[in-house]
Biopython code that builds the backbone (N, CA, C, O; Angstrom):
import numpy as np
from Bio.PDB.StructureBuilder import StructureBuilder

atoms = [
    (1, "UNK", "N", (-25.167, -14.504, -37.832)),
    (1, "UNK", "CA", (-24.360, -14.429, -36.627)),
    (1, "UNK", "C", (-22.951, -14.925, -36.968)),
    (1, "UNK", "O", (-22.787, -15.978, -37.584)),
    (2, "UNK", "N", (-21.945, -14.161, -36.563)),
    (2, "UNK", "CA", (-20.553, -14.525, -36.848)),
    (2, "UNK", "C", (-20.085, -15.586, -35.864)),
    (2, "UNK", "O", (-20.381, -15.528, -34.671)),
    (3, "UNK", "N", (-19.358, -16.542, -36.385)),
    (3, "UNK", "CA", (-18.820, -17.569, -35.494)),
    (3, "UNK", "C", (-17.506, -17.093, -34.888)),
    (3, "UNK", "O", (-16.794, -16.284, -35.482)),
    (4, "UNK", "N", (-17.203, -17.590, -33.735)),
    (4, "UNK", "CA", (-15.979, -17.200, -33.023)),
    (4, "UNK", "C", (-14.782, -17.901, -33.659)),
    (4, "UNK", "O", (-14.779, -19.120, -33.829)),
    (5, "UNK", "N", (-13.773, -17.116, -34.007)),
    (5, "UNK", "CA", (-12.569, -17.699, -34.598)),
    (5, "UNK", "C", (-11.748, -18.389, -33.519)),
    (5, "UNK", "O", (-11.843, -18.054, -32.338)),
    (6, "UNK", "N", (-10.949, -19.347, -33.937)),
    (6, "UNK", "CA", (-10.178, -20.143, -32.982)),
    (6, "UNK", "C", (-9.074, -19.338, -32.300)),
    (6, "UNK", "O", (-8.610, -19.732, -31.230)),
    (7, "UNK", "N", (-8.639, -18.217, -32.892)),
    (7, "UNK", "CA", (-7.567, -17.430, -32.271)),
    (7, "UNK", "C", (-8.088, -16.240, -31.481)),
    (7, "UNK", "O", (-7.295, -15.408, -31.040)),
    (8, "UNK", "N", (-9.398, -16.135, -31.292)),
    (8, "UNK", "CA", (-9.957, -15.065, -30.471)),
    (8, "UNK", "C", (-9.603, -15.296, -29.012)),
    (8, "UNK", "O", (-9.623, -16.428, -28.530)),
    (9, "UNK", "N", (-9.278, -14.219, -28.315)),
    (9, "UNK", "CA", (-8.960, -14.304, -26.887)),
    (9, "UNK", "C", (-9.357, -13.003, -26.212)),
    (9, "UNK", "O", (-9.498, -11.981, -26.883)),
    (10, "UNK", "N", (-9.539, -13.020, -24.894)),
    (10, "UNK", "CA", (-9.866, -11.783, -24.179)),
    (10, "UNK", "C", (-8.738, -10.759, -24.340)),
    (10, "UNK", "O", (-7.571, -11.119, -24.495)),
    (11, "UNK", "N", (-9.105, -9.498, -24.301)),
    (11, "UNK", "CA", (-8.138, -8.415, -24.472)),
    (11, "UNK", "C", (-7.027, -8.482, -23.429)),
    (11, "UNK", "O", (-5.861, -8.270, -23.763)),
    (12, "UNK", "N", (-7.364, -8.771, -22.174)),
    (12, "UNK", "CA", (-6.344, -8.840, -21.116)),
    (12, "UNK", "C", (-5.308, -9.918, -21.413)),
    (12, "UNK", "O", (-4.118, -9.725, -21.167)),
    (13, "UNK", "N", (-5.761, -11.051, -21.940)),
    (13, "UNK", "CA", (-4.832, -12.127, -22.283)),
    (13, "UNK", "C", (-3.930, -11.709, -23.454)),
    (13, "UNK", "O", (-2.736, -12.007, -23.460)),
    (14, "UNK", "N", (-4.506, -11.025, -24.436)),
    (14, "UNK", "CA", (-3.725, -10.554, -25.585)),
    (14, "UNK", "C", (-2.663, -9.554, -25.140)),
    (14, "UNK", "O", (-1.529, -9.597, -25.617)),
    (15, "UNK", "N", (-3.026, -8.654, -24.227)),
    (15, "UNK", "CA", (-2.069, -7.670, -23.714)),
    (15, "UNK", "C", (-0.952, -8.365, -22.950)),
    (15, "UNK", "O", (0.218, -8.023, -23.122)),
    (16, "UNK", "N", (-1.298, -9.338, -22.106)),
    (16, "UNK", "CA", (-0.280, -10.083, -21.353)),
    (16, "UNK", "C", (0.676, -10.810, -22.285)),
    (16, "UNK", "O", (1.885, -10.817, -22.051)),
    (17, "UNK", "N", (0.149, -11.421, -23.334)),
    (17, "UNK", "CA", (1.016, -12.111, -24.293)),
    (17, "UNK", "C", (1.955, -11.124, -24.982)),
    (17, "UNK", "O", (3.134, -11.417, -25.183)),
    (18, "UNK", "N", (1.430, -9.957, -25.341)),
    (18, "UNK", "CA", (2.246, -8.946, -25.998)),
    (18, "UNK", "C", (3.356, -8.453, -25.059)),
    (18, "UNK", "O", (4.508, -8.328, -25.473)),
    (19, "UNK", "N", (3.011, -8.175, -23.806)),
    (19, "UNK", "CA", (4.006, -7.702, -22.835)),
    (19, "UNK", "C", (5.109, -8.730, -22.644)),
    (19, "UNK", "O", (6.284, -8.372, -22.557)),
    (20, "UNK", "N", (4.741, -9.999, -22.579)),
    (20, "UNK", "CA", (5.744, -11.052, -22.402)),
    (20, "UNK", "C", (6.598, -11.218, -23.658)),
    (20, "UNK", "O", (7.807, -11.430, -23.567)),
    (21, "UNK", "N", (5.976, -11.123, -24.812)),
    (21, "UNK", "CA", (6.746, -11.320, -26.050)),
    (21, "UNK", "C", (7.746, -10.192, -26.272)),
    (21, "UNK", "O", (8.798, -10.411, -26.872)),
    (22, "UNK", "N", (7.432, -8.990, -25.799)),
    (22, "UNK", "CA", (8.361, -7.867, -25.920)),
    (22, "UNK", "C", (9.204, -7.671, -24.656)),
    (22, "UNK", "O", (9.927, -6.681, -24.545)),
    (23, "UNK", "N", (9.118, -8.593, -23.717)),
    (23, "UNK", "CA", (9.875, -8.557, -22.461)),
    (23, "UNK", "C", (9.627, -7.270, -21.680)),
    (23, "UNK", "O", (10.560, -6.674, -21.143)),
    (24, "UNK", "N", (8.378, -6.848, -21.620)),
    (24, "UNK", "CA", (7.998, -5.638, -20.903)),
    (24, "UNK", "C", (7.195, -5.922, -19.638)),
    (24, "UNK", "O", (6.935, -5.005, -18.858)),
    (25, "UNK", "N", (6.804, -7.153, -19.423)),
    (25, "UNK", "CA", (5.927, -7.486, -18.299)),
    (25, "UNK", "C", (6.556, -7.091, -16.965)),
    (25, "UNK", "O", (5.887, -6.488, -16.126)),
    (26, "UNK", "N", (7.833, -7.424, -16.756)),
    (26, "UNK", "CA", (8.488, -7.087, -15.488)),
    (26, "UNK", "C", (8.506, -5.579, -15.250)),
    (26, "UNK", "O", (8.274, -5.123, -14.130)),
    (27, "UNK", "N", (8.779, -4.810, -16.293)),
    (27, "UNK", "CA", (8.830, -3.346, -16.156)),
    (27, "UNK", "C", (7.471, -2.760, -15.802)),
    (27, "UNK", "O", (7.360, -1.890, -14.938)),
    (28, "UNK", "N", (6.442, -3.248, -16.481)),
    (28, "UNK", "CA", (5.093, -2.754, -16.224)),
    (28, "UNK", "C", (4.656, -3.128, -14.802)),
    (28, "UNK", "O", (4.080, -2.303, -14.093)),
    (29, "UNK", "N", (4.925, -4.353, -14.394)),
    (29, "UNK", "CA", (4.545, -4.794, -13.051)),
    (29, "UNK", "C", (5.335, -4.045, -11.987)),
    (29, "UNK", "O", (4.782, -3.722, -10.936)),
    (30, "UNK", "N", (6.615, -3.757, -12.228)),
    (30, "UNK", "CA", (7.416, -2.994, -11.271)),
    (30, "UNK", "C", (6.866, -1.573, -11.131)),
    (30, "UNK", "O", (6.763, -1.058, -10.018)),
    (31, "UNK", "N", (6.516, -0.944, -12.237)),
    (31, "UNK", "CA", (5.949, 0.406, -12.189)),
    (31, "UNK", "C", (4.639, 0.409, -11.397)),
    (31, "UNK", "O", (4.395, 1.313, -10.597)),
    (32, "UNK", "N", (3.809, -0.591, -11.620)),
    (32, "UNK", "CA", (2.551, -0.724, -10.885)),
    (32, "UNK", "C", (2.824, -0.936, -9.398)),
    (32, "UNK", "O", (2.151, -0.349, -8.551)),
    (33, "UNK", "N", (3.798, -1.765, -9.086)),
    (33, "UNK", "CA", (4.158, -2.044, -7.694)),
    (33, "UNK", "C", (4.671, -0.784, -6.996)),
    (33, "UNK", "O", (4.300, -0.515, -5.854)),
    (34, "UNK", "N", (5.519, -0.016, -7.673)),
    (34, "UNK", "CA", (6.026, 1.238, -7.096)),
    (34, "UNK", "C", (4.886, 2.208, -6.817)),
    (34, "UNK", "O", (4.867, 2.872, -5.780)),
    (35, "UNK", "N", (3.946, 2.288, -7.736)),
    (35, "UNK", "CA", (2.809, 3.194, -7.587)),
    (35, "UNK", "C", (1.925, 2.797, -6.404)),
    (35, "UNK", "O", (1.399, 3.664, -5.705)),
    (36, "UNK", "N", (1.760, 1.507, -6.180)),
    (36, "UNK", "CA", (0.835, 1.020, -5.151)),
    (36, "UNK", "C", (1.525, 0.484, -3.901)),
    (36, "UNK", "O", (0.880, -0.168, -3.079)),
    (37, "UNK", "N", (2.808, 0.740, -3.740)),
    (37, "UNK", "CA", (3.582, 0.223, -2.609)),
    (37, "UNK", "C", (2.950, 0.616, -1.275)),
    (37, "UNK", "O", (2.774, -0.233, -0.401)),
    (38, "UNK", "N", (2.607, 1.898, -1.110)),
    (38, "UNK", "CA", (2.011, 2.356, 0.156)),
    (38, "UNK", "C", (0.653, 1.706, 0.384)),
    (38, "UNK", "O", (0.325, 1.335, 1.512)),
    (39, "UNK", "N", (-0.130, 1.567, -0.663)),
    (39, "UNK", "CA", (-1.453, 0.936, -0.538)),
    (39, "UNK", "C", (-1.321, -0.506, -0.062)),
    (39, "UNK", "O", (-2.132, -0.976, 0.735)),
    (40, "UNK", "N", (-0.294, -1.209, -0.552)),
    (40, "UNK", "CA", (-0.116, -2.615, -0.198)),
    (40, "UNK", "C", (0.485, -2.810, 1.188)),
    (40, "UNK", "O", (0.099, -3.733, 1.904)),
    (41, "UNK", "N", (1.436, -1.941, 1.577)),
    (41, "UNK", "CA", (2.209, -2.194, 2.797)),
    (41, "UNK", "C", (2.140, -1.096, 3.855)),
    (41, "UNK", "O", (2.751, -1.239, 4.914)),
    (42, "UNK", "N", (1.432, -0.029, 3.606)),
    (42, "UNK", "CA", (1.254, 0.997, 4.612)),
    (42, "UNK", "C", (2.305, 2.099, 4.565)),
    (42, "UNK", "O", (3.324, 1.988, 3.883)),
    (43, "UNK", "N", (2.026, 3.162, 5.307)),
    (43, "UNK", "CA", (2.882, 4.353, 5.280)),
    (43, "UNK", "C", (4.285, 4.115, 5.815)),
    (43, "UNK", "O", (5.257, 4.579, 5.219)),
    (44, "UNK", "N", (4.406, 3.408, 6.917)),
    (44, "UNK", "CA", (5.725, 3.199, 7.525)),
    (44, "UNK", "C", (6.647, 2.439, 6.592)),
    (44, "UNK", "O", (7.778, 2.861, 6.354)),
    (45, "UNK", "N", (6.178, 1.333, 6.068)),
    (45, "UNK", "CA", (7.020, 0.538, 5.178)),
    (45, "UNK", "C", (7.334, 1.305, 3.895)),
    (45, "UNK", "O", (8.452, 1.226, 3.386)),
    (46, "UNK", "N", (6.363, 2.042, 3.373)),
    (46, "UNK", "CA", (6.611, 2.776, 2.131)),
    (46, "UNK", "C", (7.544, 3.961, 2.343)),
    (46, "UNK", "O", (8.215, 4.408, 1.413)),
    (47, "UNK", "N", (7.580, 4.466, 3.571)),
    (47, "UNK", "CA", (8.478, 5.588, 3.870)),
    (47, "UNK", "C", (9.939, 5.136, 3.896)),
    (47, "UNK", "O", (10.825, 5.894, 3.499)),
    (48, "UNK", "N", (10.197, 3.929, 4.351)),
    (48, "UNK", "CA", (11.567, 3.449, 4.535)),
    (48, "UNK", "C", (11.985, 2.332, 3.576)),
    (48, "UNK", "O", (13.066, 1.762, 3.726)),
    (49, "UNK", "N", (11.143, 2.016, 2.599)),
    (49, "UNK", "CA", (11.503, 0.974, 1.642)),
    (49, "UNK", "C", (10.893, 1.290, 0.285)),
    (49, "UNK", "O", (9.939, 2.061, 0.173)),
    (50, "UNK", "N", (11.472, 0.671, -0.747)),
    (50, "UNK", "CA", (10.904, 0.811, -2.086)),
    (50, "UNK", "C", (11.379, -0.336, -2.968)),
    (50, "UNK", "O", (12.503, -0.818, -2.827)),
    (51, "UNK", "N", (10.519, -0.765, -3.868)),
    (51, "UNK", "CA", (10.938, -1.807, -4.807)),
    (51, "UNK", "C", (11.913, -1.225, -5.825)),
    (51, "UNK", "O", (11.671, -0.152, -6.378)),
    (52, "UNK", "N", (13.006, -1.927, -6.070)),
    (52, "UNK", "CA", (14.035, -1.444, -7.000)),
    (52, "UNK", "C", (13.936, -2.087, -8.368)),
    (52, "UNK", "O", (13.955, -1.404, -9.392)),
    (53, "UNK", "N", (13.828, -3.409, -8.377)),
    (53, "UNK", "CA", (13.804, -4.108, -9.666)),
    (53, "UNK", "C", (13.018, -5.397, -9.547)),
    (53, "UNK", "O", (12.863, -5.968, -8.468)),
    (54, "UNK", "N", (12.531, -5.831, -10.687)),
    (54, "UNK", "CA", (11.822, -7.096, -10.795)),
    (54, "UNK", "C", (12.349, -7.772, -12.044)),
    (54, "UNK", "O", (12.185, -7.266, -13.154)),
    (55, "UNK", "N", (12.980, -8.917, -11.856)),
    (55, "UNK", "CA", (13.572, -9.616, -12.987)),
    (55, "UNK", "C", (13.365, -11.120, -12.837)),
    (55, "UNK", "O", (13.904, -11.743, -11.923)),
    (56, "UNK", "N", (12.596, -11.682, -13.723)),
    (56, "UNK", "CA", (12.333, -13.126, -13.754)),
    (56, "UNK", "C", (11.854, -13.668, -12.410)),
    (56, "UNK", "O", (12.283, -14.735, -11.972)),
    (57, "UNK", "N", (10.962, -12.923, -11.763)),
    (57, "UNK", "CA", (10.382, -13.374, -10.509)),
    (57, "UNK", "C", (11.142, -12.965, -9.263)),
    (57, "UNK", "O", (10.683, -13.230, -8.151)),
    (58, "UNK", "N", (12.292, -12.328, -9.420)),
    (58, "UNK", "CA", (13.067, -11.891, -8.256)),
    (58, "UNK", "C", (12.852, -10.386, -8.055)),
    (58, "UNK", "O", (13.189, -9.576, -8.919)),
    (59, "UNK", "N", (12.290, -10.034, -6.909)),
    (59, "UNK", "CA", (12.047, -8.644, -6.560)),
    (59, "UNK", "C", (13.123, -8.168, -5.599)),
    (59, "UNK", "O", (13.356, -8.791, -4.564)),
    (60, "UNK", "N", (13.780, -7.062, -5.941)),
    (60, "UNK", "CA", (14.754, -6.441, -5.044)),
    (60, "UNK", "C", (14.100, -5.232, -4.402)),
    (60, "UNK", "O", (13.519, -4.380, -5.073)),
    (61, "UNK", "N", (14.213, -5.182, -3.075)),
    (61, "UNK", "CA", (13.637, -4.093, -2.296)),
    (61, "UNK", "C", (14.751, -3.382, -1.548)),
    (61, "UNK", "O", (15.573, -4.020, -0.890)),
    (62, "UNK", "N", (14.776, -2.059, -1.649)),
    (62, "UNK", "CA", (15.716, -1.259, -0.865)),
    (62, "UNK", "C", (15.033, -0.900, 0.449)),
    (62, "UNK", "O", (13.907, -0.403, 0.455)),
    (63, "UNK", "N", (15.713, -1.151, 1.556)),
    (63, "UNK", "CA", (15.176, -0.842, 2.884)),
    (63, "UNK", "C", (16.214, -0.033, 3.646)),
    (63, "UNK", "O", (17.373, -0.437, 3.739)),
    (64, "UNK", "N", (15.801, 1.121, 4.198)),
    (64, "UNK", "CA", (16.717, 2.042, 4.877)),
    (64, "UNK", "C", (17.093, 1.614, 6.290)),
    (64, "UNK", "O", (18.237, 1.802, 6.704)),
    (65, "UNK", "N", (16.166, 1.052, 7.025)),
    (65, "UNK", "CA", (16.386, 0.802, 8.449)),
    (65, "UNK", "C", (16.562, -0.693, 8.737)),
    (65, "UNK", "O", (15.846, -1.543, 8.208)),
    (66, "UNK", "N", (17.539, -0.974, 9.591)),
    (66, "UNK", "CA", (17.854, -2.364, 9.946)),
    (66, "UNK", "C", (16.669, -3.105, 10.581)),
    (66, "UNK", "O", (16.403, -4.246, 10.203)),
    (67, "UNK", "N", (15.946, -2.491, 11.536)),
    (67, "UNK", "CA", (14.816, -3.223, 12.121)),
    (67, "UNK", "C", (13.755, -3.608, 11.088)),
    (67, "UNK", "O", (13.166, -4.687, 11.159)),
    (68, "UNK", "N", (13.521, -2.710, 10.126)),
    (68, "UNK", "CA", (12.548, -3.014, 9.081)),
    (68, "UNK", "C", (13.079, -4.098, 8.152)),
    (68, "UNK", "O", (12.313, -4.938, 7.679)),
    (69, "UNK", "N", (14.387, -4.086, 7.886)),
    (69, "UNK", "CA", (15.002, -5.156, 7.079)),
    (69, "UNK", "C", (14.770, -6.512, 7.731)),
    (69, "UNK", "O", (14.399, -7.479, 7.066)),
    (70, "UNK", "N", (14.994, -6.571, 9.047)),
    (70, "UNK", "CA", (14.790, -7.826, 9.776)),
    (70, "UNK", "C", (13.331, -8.260, 9.710)),
    (70, "UNK", "O", (13.033, -9.435, 9.496)),
    (71, "UNK", "N", (12.422, -7.300, 9.894)),
    (71, "UNK", "CA", (10.994, -7.621, 9.879)),
    (71, "UNK", "C", (10.575, -8.158, 8.507)),
    (71, "UNK", "O", (9.840, -9.142, 8.421)),
    (72, "UNK", "N", (11.037, -7.520, 7.453)),
    (72, "UNK", "CA", (10.702, -7.979, 6.105)),
    (72, "UNK", "C", (11.346, -9.338, 5.839)),
    (72, "UNK", "O", (10.732, -10.212, 5.229)),
    (73, "UNK", "N", (12.572, -9.510, 6.294)),
    (73, "UNK", "CA", (13.271, -10.776, 6.094)),
    (73, "UNK", "C", (12.521, -11.934, 6.756)),
    (73, "UNK", "O", (12.429, -13.019, 6.184)),
    (74, "UNK", "N", (11.988, -11.709, 7.952)),
    (74, "UNK", "CA", (11.227, -12.744, 8.645)),
    (74, "UNK", "C", (9.887, -13.024, 7.963)),
    (74, "UNK", "O", (9.336, -14.118, 8.080)),
    (75, "UNK", "N", (9.370, -12.014, 7.246)),
    (75, "UNK", "CA", (8.045, -12.125, 6.631)),
    (75, "UNK", "C", (8.104, -12.135, 5.102)),
    (75, "UNK", "O", (7.177, -11.664, 4.443)),
    (76, "UNK", "N", (9.181, -12.666, 4.541)),
    (76, "UNK", "CA", (9.346, -12.676, 3.081)),
    (76, "UNK", "C", (8.170, -13.346, 2.374)),
    (76, "UNK", "O", (7.641, -12.818, 1.396)),
    (77, "UNK", "N", (7.773, -14.498, 2.872)),
    (77, "UNK", "CA", (6.680, -15.237, 2.220)),
    (77, "UNK", "C", (5.381, -14.441, 2.245)),
    (77, "UNK", "O", (4.613, -14.474, 1.284)),
    (78, "UNK", "N", (5.133, -13.728, 3.339)),
    (78, "UNK", "CA", (3.917, -12.923, 3.440)),
    (78, "UNK", "C", (3.961, -11.767, 2.439)),
    (78, "UNK", "O", (2.954, -11.461, 1.801)),
    (79, "UNK", "N", (5.130, -11.120, 2.299)),
    (79, "UNK", "CA", (5.290, -10.028, 1.348)),
    (79, "UNK", "C", (5.058, -10.541, -0.073)),
    (79, "UNK", "O", (4.359, -9.906, -0.863)),
    (80, "UNK", "N", (5.643, -11.682, -0.388)),
    (80, "UNK", "CA", (5.479, -12.285, -1.718)),
    (80, "UNK", "C", (4.009, -12.606, -1.976)),
    (80, "UNK", "O", (3.497, -12.352, -3.066)),
    (81, "UNK", "N", (3.339, -13.159, -0.983)),
    (81, "UNK", "CA", (1.920, -13.503, -1.118)),
    (81, "UNK", "C", (1.069, -12.260, -1.353)),
    (81, "UNK", "O", (0.181, -12.277, -2.206)),
    (82, "UNK", "N", (1.324, -11.182, -0.614)),
    (82, "UNK", "CA", (0.560, -9.937, -0.781)),
    (82, "UNK", "C", (0.722, -9.408, -2.205)),
    (82, "UNK", "O", (-0.251, -8.993, -2.835)),
    (83, "UNK", "N", (1.948, -9.426, -2.703)),
    (83, "UNK", "CA", (2.203, -8.919, -4.057)),
    (83, "UNK", "C", (1.535, -9.803, -5.107)),
    (83, "UNK", "O", (0.884, -9.296, -6.020)),
    (84, "UNK", "N", (1.692, -11.106, -4.983)),
    (84, "UNK", "CA", (1.087, -12.020, -5.958)),
    (84, "UNK", "C", (-0.437, -11.972, -5.911)),
    (84, "UNK", "O", (-1.093, -12.085, -6.947)),
    (85, "UNK", "N", (-1.003, -11.806, -4.717)),
    (85, "UNK", "CA", (-2.455, -11.658, -4.600)),
    (85, "UNK", "C", (-2.921, -10.367, -5.277)),
    (85, "UNK", "O", (-3.979, -10.333, -5.905)),
    (86, "UNK", "N", (-2.128, -9.320, -5.142)),
    (86, "UNK", "CA", (-2.463, -8.041, -5.782)),
    (86, "UNK", "C", (-2.528, -8.191, -7.304)),
    (86, "UNK", "O", (-3.458, -7.693, -7.939)),
    (87, "UNK", "N", (-1.548, -8.870, -7.882)),
    (87, "UNK", "CA", (-1.513, -9.046, -9.335)),
    (87, "UNK", "C", (-2.408, -10.193, -9.819)),
    (87, "UNK", "O", (-2.674, -10.315, -11.015)),
    (88, "UNK", "N", (-2.865, -11.025, -8.894)),
    (88, "UNK", "CA", (-3.714, -12.177, -9.199)),
    (88, "UNK", "C", (-3.012, -13.224, -10.063)),
    (88, "UNK", "O", (-3.663, -14.100, -10.631)),
    (89, "UNK", "N", (-1.695, -13.134, -10.160)),
    (89, "UNK", "CA", (-0.854, -14.141, -10.809)),
    (89, "UNK", "C", (0.465, -14.186, -10.044)),
    (89, "UNK", "O", (0.769, -13.284, -9.263)),
    (90, "UNK", "N", (1.241, -15.237, -10.272)),
    (90, "UNK", "CA", (2.521, -15.358, -9.589)),
    (90, "UNK", "C", (3.558, -14.501, -10.310)),
    (90, "UNK", "O", (4.074, -14.880, -11.362)),
    (91, "UNK", "N", (3.850, -13.348, -9.730)),
    (91, "UNK", "CA", (4.802, -12.393, -10.306)),
    (91, "UNK", "C", (6.134, -12.515, -9.595)),
    (91, "UNK", "O", (7.189, -12.458, -10.225)),
    (92, "UNK", "N", (6.086, -12.683, -8.271)),
    (92, "UNK", "CA", (7.312, -12.723, -7.448)),
    (92, "UNK", "C", (7.509, -14.122, -6.903)),
    (92, "UNK", "O", (6.608, -14.706, -6.301)),
    (93, "UNK", "N", (8.723, -14.660, -7.126)),
    (93, "UNK", "CA", (9.100, -15.962, -6.586)),
    (93, "UNK", "C", (10.041, -15.818, -5.386)),
    (93, "UNK", "O", (9.996, -16.602, -4.438)),
    (94, "UNK", "N", (10.895, -14.788, -5.458)),
    (94, "UNK", "CA", (11.865, -14.578, -4.380)),
    (94, "UNK", "C", (12.051, -13.097, -4.126)),
    (94, "UNK", "O", (11.768, -12.254, -4.977)),
    (95, "UNK", "N", (12.532, -12.808, -2.935)),
    (95, "UNK", "CA", (12.700, -11.443, -2.464)),
    (95, "UNK", "C", (14.126, -11.237, -2.011)),
    (95, "UNK", "O", (14.666, -12.041, -1.250)),
    (96, "UNK", "N", (14.747, -10.150, -2.481)),
    (96, "UNK", "CA", (16.091, -9.793, -2.066)),
    (96, "UNK", "C", (16.018, -8.413, -1.423)),
    (96, "UNK", "O", (15.483, -7.472, -2.008)),
    (97, "UNK", "N", (16.557, -8.306, -0.224)),
    (97, "UNK", "CA", (16.519, -7.042, 0.517)),
    (97, "UNK", "C", (17.911, -6.426, 0.474)),
    (97, "UNK", "O", (18.896, -7.053, 0.863)),
    (98, "UNK", "N", (17.976, -5.193, -0.004)),
    (98, "UNK", "CA", (19.260, -4.482, -0.079)),
    (98, "UNK", "C", (19.209, -3.202, 0.710)),
    (98, "UNK", "O", (20.197, -2.470, 0.764)),
]
sb = StructureBuilder()
sb.init_structure("model")
sb.init_model(0)
sb.init_chain("A")
sb.init_seg("    ")
for serial, (resi, resn, name, xyz) in enumerate(atoms, 1):
    if name == "N":
        sb.init_residue(resn, " ", resi, " ")
    sb.init_atom(name, np.array(xyz, "f"), 0.0, 1.0, " ", f" {name:<3s}", serial, name[0])
structure = sb.get_structure()
């Protein structure tokens, strides 16, 4: 029986380390977020808003309508929580609405 080496790790952890070392984690997470935006926030929000960029925990969201901007602004913490729960790690620290 082979013994487990000290540098063995789960594949998901190895992939995460690789993405971070090549500074690709934000890009991959943003692409995933764009793909699943409607699933996370519903048709109305996805019709009038979209994630633009994710950089060092700051997510920029483009929103077309003023009432929706206000609603998202009042619920920033909830939006951040939904996104972080989706990724199961803390990806977003702050939200900027443009």
